[in-house]
C-alpha positions in Angstrom: -73.7 40.8 10.2 -75.1 38.3 12.7 -76.9 35.0 11.8 -78.6 33.0 14.6 -80.1 29.6 13.8 -82.5 27.9 16.3 -83.6 24.3 16.2 -86.2 22.9 18.6 -86.3 26.1 20.7 -89.3 27.6 22.4 -91.4 30.0 20.4 -90.9 32.6 23.1 -87.2 32.7 22.3 -87.9 33.2 18.6 -90.3 36.0 19.4 -87.7 37.6 21.7 -85.1 37.6 19.0 -87.4 39.3 16.5 -87.0 42.5 18.6 -83.4 42.9 17.3 -83.1 40.6 14.3 -85.1 39.8 11.2 -86.5 36.2 10.9 -85.9 35.3 7.3 -87.0 31.7 7.6 -88.3 29.5 10.5 -85.6 29.7 13.2 -83.1 31.7 11.0 -82.4 35.3 12.2 -80.2 37.9 10.6 -79.2 41.5 11.3 -76.6 44.0 12.0 -76.0 44.6 15.7 -73.1 45.7 17.9 -70.9 43.5 19.9 -72.5 44.3 23.2 -76.0 43.5 21.9 -74.7 40.3 20.2 -73.2 39.1 23.5 -76.4 39.9 25.4 -78.5 38.1 22.8 -76.3 35.0 23.0 -76.7 34.9 26.8 -80.5 35.0 26.4 -80.4 32.3 23.7 -78.3 30.0 25.9 -80.6 30.8 28.9 -83.9 30.2 27.2 -83.0 27.5 24.5 -84.0 24.7 26.8 -83.3 21.3 25.1 -83.0 23.1 21.7 -79.9 23.8 19.6 -78.5 27.2 18.6 -75.8 28.4 16.4 -74.6 32.0 16.0 -72.3 33.2 13.2 -70.9 36.7 13.1 -68.2 38.6 11.3 -64.9 39.4 13.1 -61.3 40.4 12.4 -59.5 37.0 12.1 -58.2 34.7 9.3 -61.6 33.4 8.4 -63.3 36.8 8.8 -66.0 35.1 10.9 -66.5 33.3 14.2 -69.3 31.2 15.6 -70.8 29.8 18.8 -72.9 26.8 19.4 -75.2 25.6 22.1 -76.7 22.1 22.6 -75.0 20.8 19.5 -73.2 17.4 19.3 -70.6 18.8 16.9 -67.7 20.5 18.7 -66.0 23.7 17.6 -62.2 23.1 17.7 -59.2 25.3 16.8 -57.0 23.9 14.1 -53.9 26.0 13.6 -55.8 29.2 14.1 -58.8 28.2 12.1 -62.0 27.3 13.8 -63.6 24.1 12.5 -66.5 21.9 13.6 -65.6 18.4 14.6 -68.2 15.7 13.9 -69.0 13.4 16.8 -67.0 10.2 16.8 -69.2 7.1 17.4 -66.2 5.3 19.0 -66.0 8.1 21.7 -69.8 8.5 22.1 -71.7 6.3 24.6 -74.9 4.8 23.3 -77.9 5.5 25.5 -78.9 1.8 25.3 -75.4 0.8 26.4 -74.7 -1.1 23.2 -71.3 -0.9 21.6 -71.1 0.6 18.1 -70.5 -1.8 15.3 -72.2 -4.6 13.5 -74.7 -6.9 15.2 -74.0 -10.6 15.8 -76.7 -11.5 13.2 -75.0 -9.4 10.6 -71.6 -11.0 11.4 -73.2 -14.5 11.0 -74.7 -13.6 7.7 -71.4 -12.3 6.4 -69.6 -15.4 7.6 -72.2 -17.6 5.9 -71.8 -15.7 2.6 -68.0 -16.0 2.8 -68.2 -19.8 3.5 -70.4 -20.2 0.3 -67.7 -18.5 -1.8 -65.0 -21.1 -1.1 
């Protein structure tokens, strides 16, 4: 069984996937296809997804009995002692588009300091 989930992808890609898979909800496709067709479909998804995100989950012969692939996702797949997991993005590692450092603002720090001074 293969499940492909598309987010913010072109409608043409969704229409293309309906040739091989059943769309059971908006952007969610399921079906039974062979490995060769699955690999070919994933290449098409990556090629035509644009700025969208895609996730494919499929059954395989490993410890978890499944494997997955992602495209355009901020979560990273990692191998943890033979088990594939998704690692959330770490704000400390990520760079902000505005160039600001993550953390509390100066105004928030001043309010907290003022509150603490009032307690003593």
